[in-house]
N, C-alpha and C positions, 0 to 999 in steps of 0.2 A: 364673694362674687362682686365684681365691679360693674356698675351700670355703664353701658356704652351709649351715651346720649349726647347730642350736639345741637339741640334746638336753641335758637337765640331767644333769651328770655325778655319779655316785654310786659308792661302793664296793659290790661284790657281797656278798651275805649269807654267801657261802662264803669263809672266810678262815682264816688260821693260828690255832692254839689260844690264842696269847698276844695276839691282837688284840682290842681293844674299839672298836666303832664308836659314834659319837654318834648321837642319834635321827635326824638328817638323813642319816646315812651319807656324810657328806662329810669327816669327820675320823676318822683311824685312829691309835690309840695302842697301843703294845706295853706291856702292863701288867707283865710280868716277864721275866726272863732276857734273852737277846740274840738269840734265834732264834724260829722259829715266828711270824714277823711278815709272812708273805706275804699280799698282798691282790690283788684283781682288780677291774677295772672292771665295773660292773653289766651294761653292754651292750657289744657289739663296737664298735670304732672304725671310722669311715669313712676313706677315703683323705684325707689332709690335715687330719684332725681330731686336735688335740693333747689328750692327757690330762696335765694340768698340776697339780703339787702343790707346796705350800710347806712347808718344814721348820719346824715350830712349836716342837718341843722336842728337846733332845739329852740324852744321858746319859753322864756321864764314866765312864771305867774300861773301856770296850770298844774293841776294835780292829776297824775296818770302818765302813762308812757305808751310806747308802741304795743300793738296787739297783732298777733300773727297766728295763722292756722290754715284750715282746709274747709272747702265747701263742695257739696255735690250739686249745688245749684249752678246751672249755666248762667253767667251774668246777663246774657241777652234775654233770658226769660223772666228777669225780675221786673215787676211793675215799677218799683222805685228802689233805689239803693238805700238800705237801712241807714239811719243816722249813726248808729253805733254797731260795731261787730258784736260787742257784749253789752246788753243781752239781746239786742234786736235781731241780728242775723241768726244767732244760735237758737232763738225761740222759734224761728221758721222751720227748724229741724234740718237734719242732714248737714250740719255745720259744726265745726269743732275749732274753738279759738282759745288761745292762751295769752294772758296778759303778762307782758314783761315788766318786771319790777327791778328796783335797784338791788334787791337781795332775794334770796330764797326762790330761785327759778328752777332748782333741781327737783325732780320728781322722785320721791322715795316710795318704795313698795310698802303697802299696808302690812302691819304686823300680822304675821300668820299667813300672809299670801304666799303662793308658790313662787319661789325664786328660780328664774331660769338659769341654766348653766351657760356660761359664756362660751362662744365658739372658739375653736383653736386659733391662737394668734390674736385673740381679742380680749384677753384677761388683763385689764389695765388697773385692777384694784391694788396690786402689790408691786407695781413698778412705776417709776416716775414718768411724767409726761415727756414724750420725745418729739416735740414739735419740729425739731430741726431734721430728724432722721426718718420719721414715719411719713410715707408718701400719701397714705390714705387714712381717713377716719372710718372705722368699721362700726356699723350699727346693725346688730344681728348679723346677717350674712351679706349685707350690702356695703360696698366700699365707695366712699366719696373722696375725690382728690382733695387733699388738705391745702393745696397751694394757695387758694384764695379765701379760705375760711376765717382767717384771723385778721382782725382789724389792724390798721396802721395809723400812727400819728402823722400829723403834718410834718414834713421835713423841717427840722430846726435844730437848735443847739442841744436840746434834751430829748430829741426823738428816739435815740438809742435806748434811753431809759424807759420811755413811754411804750415803745414797741414791746419790750420784755413784759411790761405790765399787761398789755393786751394778750400776749401769748400765754400767760399764766392765769388769765381771767381775774387779775387782781383789781382791775378797774370795774366800776359798775357797768352792767350790760347796757344801761341806758345812756352811756357816755357817747359823745360824738365819735364817729369812726368805728364804733362797735359794729360787728357784723353778725346778723341774726338770720337764721334760715329755718325753713320747715321742710320736712321730708316724711314720706310714709314708707314703711317696710311691710311686706306681706307676712301675715301670721296665719297660716293655714288656708283652707279653701274659702275664698270669697270675703276675706277680711284682712285688716292691716292695723298697725299701730302708728300713731303720729308722734314724731320726735321733733323737738326744738333743739337747734344747734346754736350755741352762742360762742363766738370767737374760737371756733374749732373744737368745742367741747360739747358732747351729747348730754342734754339735760334729762334724758330718760323719756319714757313713753308717757306723754301728757294726755293722750287719748288712746283708748284701746278698743280693739275689735270694731274698727270703722268699716262699714260695708264698702266693698270695691266694685259693686255691680254697676255703678255709675262713674263717669269721669270725675276726678277730684281736682279742683282749682285751688291755687294758693290764695289766701286772704291776707292782706296787709292793711291794718287800720292805722293811719297816720294820725294818732290821737294825742291830744293835750300837749304835753311838753315836747313830744316828737313832732317836728315841723316839716322835715324833708328827708326822704330816703332815696337811695339809688340802688338799682339792681346791680349785683356783682355777677358777672358771667363765670360759670365754673366749667372748665374744659374736661370733658370725659374722652376716653379713647386716646388717640394720638394728639399730642400737644402741638400747637402751631410753632412755626419757626421763630416767631417773635417771643413766645414763651420759653422755648428752649434756650434762646440767646440770653434772656433775662436770668434764667436759672443758672446758667453757666457762669455769668458774671457775678451773681450773688454768692456763689460758692467760694469765690476767691477774694472777697472783701470782708473786712471786719464788720462793717455796717453800711447800710445803703447810702448814708451821707458821704461816705468815702468816694462815691461815684464822681463827686465834683472834681476830684483830683485826677481822674482818668481822662485820657484823650478819646472820648466817645462822642458821637453825634448827640446834640442836645435833646432831640426827640427820644432817643433811646435812654438817655439818663432820666428823663421825665417819666417814662414808662416804668423803669426799674424802681424809681422812688415811690411812685404812687400806687402801683399795682402789686 
């Protein structure tokens, strides 16, 4: 089942004291220190709706990286925004946060735990990743359009090589331009599992049996070595004409840098290169 959702994602006006939002509220920058970088989604997420961010800037000298998750706390009801998502926000209860690391982000089932059978069409264990042909990433029975999930390098001489490294998750998830998202999928009556998605790959259920009796907001902690993130809008339902044009053009070129050789408007070239 594919979620049909089209809300424009923004960061909430309530955030950590060291966070600065751009006028569109889609870019969050930690302007000093390494903490007080906690942000929230403006609106609660729906089941199967991913809150996706791209790492835009990093800052050397700090230990730790982006943290992402969910909270049932309405940001407007918080007396103060916690300095850290881990452990401060989590210790308030009704919050589930996952710390992204350079390695070992994939969640494995405990030995002896019941292993769920994959849904039809979702058995990816014995077949290669098909980033170019699969239109959706399926988590349980929820489908997320794959088009925007994978990070892209800056256009340049070696960008065709770097793009392939993002697609196969060969680069560290904490690298610039990596795309990291959080989503929850229903699991029975009144509960859900939280999944982290890194460059188009599901990392597994990082939190299980989350109560869904309250609205769930995304949490993004712009922490330590992660200095700036921007929201990537994921299109559900019918794609825009702009997106359809981009997809058609990209089908017929070897690599996006080949756009420079085409007689196309500069704005369209820019959109195809960066998105």
